C-alpha positions in Angstrom: 0.0 0.0 0.0 1.5 3.3 -1.1 1.9 5.9 1.7 2.6 9.6 1.6 3.8 12.0 4.2 3.0 15.7 3.7 5.2 18.5 4.9 3.9 21.5 6.9 4.1 23.6 3.7 2.2 21.1 1.5 -0.8 20.6 3.8 -2.2 24.1 3.5 -1.5 24.3 -0.2 -3.4 21.1 -0.9 -6.2 22.2 1.4 -6.5 25.4 -0.6 -6.4 23.6 -4.0 -9.0 21.1 -2.8 -11.4 23.9 -1.8 -11.0 26.6 -4.4 -9.0 25.2 -7.5 -11.0 26.2 -10.6 -10.4 22.8 -12.2 -12.2 19.7 -10.9 -9.2 17.4 -11.5 -7.0 19.6 -9.3 -9.6 19.5 -6.5 -9.9 15.7 -6.8 -6.1 15.1 -6.8 -5.7 17.4 -3.7 -8.5 15.7 -1.9 -7.1 12.3 -2.6 -3.6 13.2 -1.4 -4.9 14.8 1.8 -7.1 11.7 2.5 -4.2 9.3 1.8 -1.9 11.2 4.2 -4.5 10.5 6.9 -4.2 6.8 6.0 -7.6 6.5 4.4 -7.6 3.3 2.2 -7.1 3.9 -1.5 -10.3 2.0 -2.4 -12.3 4.3 -0.1 -10.7 7.4 -1.6 -11.6 6.1 -5.1 -15.2 5.4 -4.0 -15.7 8.8 -2.4 -14.3 10.7 -5.4 -16.0 8.4 -8.0 -12.7 7.6 -9.8 -10.8 4.3 -10.4 -8.6 2.7 -7.8 -5.6 2.7 -10.2 -6.2 6.4 -10.9 -5.8 7.3 -7.2 -2.8 5.0 -7.0 -1.2 6.8 -10.0 -1.8 10.2 -8.4 -0.1 9.1 -5.2 2.9 7.6 -7.0 3.3 10.7 -9.1 3.1 12.9 -5.9 5.8 10.9 -4.2 8.1 11.5 -7.2 7.3 15.2 -8.0 5.4 16.5 -4.9 3.1 19.5 -5.5 4.1 19.9 -9.1 2.4 16.5 -9.9 -1.1 17.8 -9.3 -0.7 20.2 -12.3 0.0 17.3 -14.8 -1.9 17.8 -18.0 -3.0 21.3 -17.1 -0.5 23.1 -19.3 -2.8 23.1 -22.3 -6.1 23.6 -20.5 -7.8 26.8 -21.6 -10.9 26.6 -19.4 -11.8 30.0 -18.0 -8.6 31.4 -19.4 -8.1 35.2 -19.3 -5.0 35.0 -21.4 -4.8 33.8 -24.9 -2.4 31.0 -26.0 -0.2 33.6 -27.7 0.0 35.7 -24.4 0.8 32.5 -22.4 3.6 31.7 -24.9 5.0 35.1 -24.3 4.9 34.6 -20.5 6.6 31.2 -20.9 9.5 32.9 -22.6 9.7 35.6 -20.0 9.7 33.1 -17.1 13.0 31.6 -18.5 14.7 34.8 -17.4 15.1 36.5 -14.0 12.5 39.1 -13.0 15.3 41.6 -12.8 15.5 41.5 -16.6 12.1 43.1 -16.6 12.6 45.8 -14.0 11.4 43.6 -11.1 14.0 43.6 -8.3 13.9 39.9 -7.6 16.1 36.9 -8.1 13.3 34.4 -8.6 9.8 34.5 -10.0 7.0 34.3 -7.4 3.2 35.0 -7.5 3.5 38.8 -6.6 6.2 39.4 -9.3 4.3 37.4 -11.9 1.1 39.3 -11.1 2.8 42.6 -11.6 4.3 41.6 -14.9 1.0 40.1 -16.3 -1.0 43.2 -15.3 1.6 45.6 -16.7 2.0 43.6 -19.9 -1.6 42.5 -20.6 -3.8 44.4 -18.2 -5.0 41.0 -16.8 -5.5 40.1 -13.1 -6.4 36.7 -11.8 -8.4 36.5 -8.6 -6.5 33.6 -7.0 -2.9 32.6 -6.6 -3.6 29.2 -8.0 -4.0 30.7 -11.5 -0.5 32.1 -11.3 0.7 28.8 -10.1 -0.6 27.3 -13.3 1.3 29.9 -15.3 4.5 29.2 -13.4 4.1 25.5 -14.0 3.3 26.2 -17.7 6.6 28.2 -17.8 8.5 25.0 -16.9 9.2 26.1 -13.3 9.0 23.8 -10.4 8.4 24.7 -6.7 11.5 23.2 -5.1 14.5 23.7 -2.9 17.6 25.0 -4.7 20.6 22.6 -5.0 23.9 23.4 -3.3 27.3 22.4 -4.8 30.8 23.2 -3.8 33.4 23.1 -6.6 36.1 21.9 -4.2 34.3 18.6 -3.5 36.2 15.5 -4.3 33.7 12.6 -4.4 36.4 9.9 -4.4 38.2 11.4 -1.3 34.8 11.8 0.4 34.0 8.1 -0.1 37.4 6.9 1.1 37.2 9.1 4.2 33.7 7.9 5.1 34.9 4.3 4.9 37.7 5.2 7.3 35.2 7.0 9.6 32.9 4.0 9.8 35.8 1.7 10.7 36.9 4.1 13.5 33.5 4.7 14.9 32.0 1.2 14.8 33.8 0.0 18.0 32.4 3.0 19.9 28.9 2.3 18.6 29.1 -1.3 20.0 30.7 -0.3 23.3 28.2 0.6 26.0 30.8 2.8 27.8 30.9 5.1 24.8 28.3 7.6 23.4 28.7 8.7 19.8 27.4 12.1 18.6 27.4 14.1 15.4 27.9 17.8 16.0 27.9 21.1 14.1 26.9 24.7 14.5 23.9 26.4 13.1 22.8 30.0 13.0 19.4 31.7 12.6 18.9 35.3 11.7 16.1 37.7 11.6 15.3 37.7 7.9 12.7 36.6 5.4 14.0 33.0 4.8 13.2 31.6 1.4 13.3 27.9 1.6 11.5 27.1 -1.7 10.9 29.1 -4.9 9.6 28.6 -8.4 12.8 27.6 -10.2 13.8 26.3 -13.6 13.5 22.5 -13.8 16.8 20.7 -14.1 19.0 23.7 -13.2 21.0 24.5 -10.0 20.2 27.8 -8.4 21.9 29.9 -5.7 20.1 32.2 -3.3 21.3 35.8 -2.4 19.6 37.4 0.5 20.0 40.4 2.8 20.2 39.7 6.5 19.6 41.9 9.5 21.9 42.2 12.5 19.8 40.0 14.8 21.1 36.5 14.9 21.8 33.5 17.2 24.4 30.8 17.0 23.9 27.2 18.2 25.9 24.1 18.8 24.1 20.8 18.5 24.9 17.2 19.3 22.9 14.3 17.8 23.2 11.0 19.7 23.9 8.2 17.1 22.5 5.5 19.5 19.4 7.1 20.9 18.9 9.9 18.3 18.3 12.5 21.0 19.5 16.0 20.1 21.1 18.4 22.5 21.3 22.1 21.5 23.2 25.0 23.2 23.2 28.7 22.5 26.6 30.1 21.8 27.6 33.8 21.5 30.0 33.2 18.6 31.0 30.4 16.4 34.6 30.4 17.6 36.9 27.9 19.3 36.5 29.4 22.8 32.6 29.2 22.7 32.7 25.7 21.1 34.9 24.4 23.9 32.8 26.0 26.6 29.5 24.6 25.2 31.0 21.2 24.6 32.2 21.2 28.3 28.6 21.9 29.4 27.3 19.2 27.0 29.5 16.3 28.3 28.2 17.0 31.9 25.0 15.3 30.6 26.9 12.0 30.3 29.1 12.0 33.4 30.1 8.3 33.3 30.6 8.0 29.6 33.4 8.4 27.1 32.3 10.7 24.3 33.0 10.4 20.6 32.2 13.6 18.6 32.0 13.5 14.8 32.2 16.9 13.1 33.9 18.7 10.3 37.5 19.9 10.3 36.5 23.6 10.6 38.9 26.1 12.2 36.6 26.5 15.2 37.0 22.7 15.9 40.7 22.6 16.2 43.7 24.5 17.4 46.0 24.8 20.4 43.1 25.5 22.8 41.2 22.4 21.6 44.3 20.3 22.0 44.8 21.6 25.6 41.1 20.9 26.4 41.4 17.3 25.0 44.6 16.6 26.9 44.7 14.6 30.2 43.2 16.8 33.0 41.6 19.1 30.4 38.0 20.1 30.2 37.3 17.6 27.4 39.7 14.8 28.4 36.8 12.2 28.0 36.2 13.3 24.4 37.5 11.7 21.2 37.1 13.7 18.0 36.5 12.2 14.5 36.7 14.4 11.4 34.2 14.3 8.6 35.4 14.7 5.0 35.7 18.3 3.8 32.9 19.9 1.7 30.4 17.1 2.5 27.9 18.5 5.0 25.2 16.1 3.8 27.2 13.3 5.6 26.6 15.0 8.9 23.2 13.8 10.3 22.8 17.0 12.4 22.7 19.0 9.2 19.4 17.3 8.5 18.2 18.4 11.9 19.0 22.0 11.1 17.4 21.8 7.7 14.2 20.2 9.0 13.9 22.8 11.7 14.5 25.7 9.5 12.0 24.4 7.0 9.4 24.5 9.8 10.4 28.1 10.7 10.6 29.4 7.1 8.2 31.9 5.6 6.6 32.5 9.0 6.9 35.9 10.6 7.1 36.1 14.4 6.4 39.1 16.6 10.0 39.1 17.9 13.3 37.4 17.2 13.2 36.0 20.8 10.0 34.1 19.8 11.8 32.6 16.8 14.7 31.5 19.0 12.3 29.9 21.5 10.7 28.0 18.6 14.1 26.8 17.3 15.0 25.5 20.8 11.7 23.8 21.3 11.9 22.1 17.9 15.5 20.8 18.5 16.7 20.5 22.1 15.9 17.1 23.7 13.9 16.1 20.6 14.6 12.9 18.7 15.7 12.7 15.0 16.3 9.3 13.3 19.3 10.5 11.3 22.5 8.3 11.4 26.0 8.7 10.0 
């Protein structure tokens, strides 16, 4: 039986489409996906929507592959209740292949407000709902997705070799009850409008450029690789002194254990102060450090914790930055995340 899990962003979108989408097929697809996410049987969904079992099954499979973009399948040529002609839509499709800034709109990516401005200025047409602009964005070969990241310094072969070495080094600690193994890294949140998803060209990598304010908070996190419990500490700066101080507070939670910490080889994780802290009689004498390969953050499980948490915080405006910080801590500290090295 095919299952689907909806994100916090996808649920309200599907609910909106299910209620107000101008095309029946879109409403039915959205309803089917919402029902299946609540573990309603496919045969019951098919019966309630008066469609075939295999039809619903196909919708769900397609959604698992392409997410929200899948519900627009087959809509590109649909002209029902269209305010724009085919020729005008063809013009918009060409425009969407370029950045909004090329048309005097100060944006890096197309979104509904920018597209609305362009369509009104160019053709004098205004759609009543955002869904109509979503159709145009999909028609323009854009997909609502997370931009890819890539570092040109990556060496895939060296990363693979280092990960094999890491597994061999860490495995004895994982099997030894006197040891606890943690993956660690810093994170930072800032008072800004965080864009986590945007309408981007399909099949192309994209880079974000944003302007940030002066309000920020740094964190140091530790994800237990045996229990998956996460511990998070606020730090004033992401430097070696603060890292050592926070790590010293962290290991107090495991008084009778030896601690293995897996993290990257950043400057703030090494140096003479760190060597002194790790030495016998030092603050971190119970700690053994293991280095991740360079330029490979996706191999650090706690990076997935940060990404998951920031996804939940994204595109939501709080009354104060303190409220945002409180949310971040409540979503991470002492929570459990099944991510393993």
